N, C-alpha and C positions, 0 to 999 in steps of 0.2 A: 062651260064651267064644270058640268058634271063629268065630262070626259077627262078634263084636267085632274079632277079629284081622284078618279079611279086609276089614272096613270100614276099619280103620286102614291096611292095606296099600294099599287103593285111594286113600285120601287122600294117602298118601306118594307114590304113583306120579303122581297128578295134580300134586302139588307139584313133583316132579322134572321132569315134563314142562313145567310152567309156568316153572320156573327155567331149563330148557334153552332154551326159547324166548327168555327174557329174556337169557340168555347170548349167543345168536345175534344179537339186536338190539344188545346191548352191543358185540359184536365188530364189527358193521357200523359203529357210531358211531366206534369206534377206527380202523377202516380209512379212514373219511371224514376224520377228524382228521389222519391220517398220509398222506393221498392224494398230497401232493406228493412225499414220500419214496418211496412206492410207484411213482409215475410215473417219478421219477428213476432208481430202480433198474431199472425195466423198460426204459427207454431205454438205460441203460448195458449191461444184459445183451444187448439186441438188437444194439448196436453192437460188442460184444466177443466174442460167441459163447462158445466154450469157455474163453476167458481171463477170463470173468466173475468167477471165484473170486478172481483176483489183482487185476484192474483195477477191480473195483467194491467192493472190501473196505470202503472208508470209507463209501460210500453205504449199503452193507448194515448197517454198524454204526449209522449214523444212523437207518435204518429200524427196526432192532431196538430202539434206545433209545426211539424214539417209541412203538412198540407196547408196550414194557415199561411206559411211563408210562401209556398210555391203556387197556391191556388187562391190567393186573396184577390179581391176586387182590384186593388192597386196594381198587383202584378199582371192581372189580365189587361188592364188599361194600358200598361206599358207594353205588353205583348202585342196588343192591337196597334199601338202606335208604331212599333217596329215592323209590323206586318201590314201596314196601311195600304200599300200598293197591291198586295195579294188580296186584301179584302175588297178593294175597288174592282179588281179583275174578276173576282167571284161574282160580284153584283152585276157587272156588265155581261158576263157569260150566262147568268141565270135568266 
């Protein structure tokens, strides 16, 4: 029974690792989709220094809205569903 539990734990940790990798890839995709907002905020921050909080507020809101769209929990669940086979393959290979 103890062997069975450790085997299950191993599979769960491989699954967690595979999901973590998938989450990182998903976040990279979200950053790519929001790259224009990221660049705009970077330029604004560079130009305004310490006043960034006040002068870049609208750009920051737009960036956050974009990331909320592409990096949400729901979007990640949909991504996992469409990449289910890939996730299973990663778990098996681990």
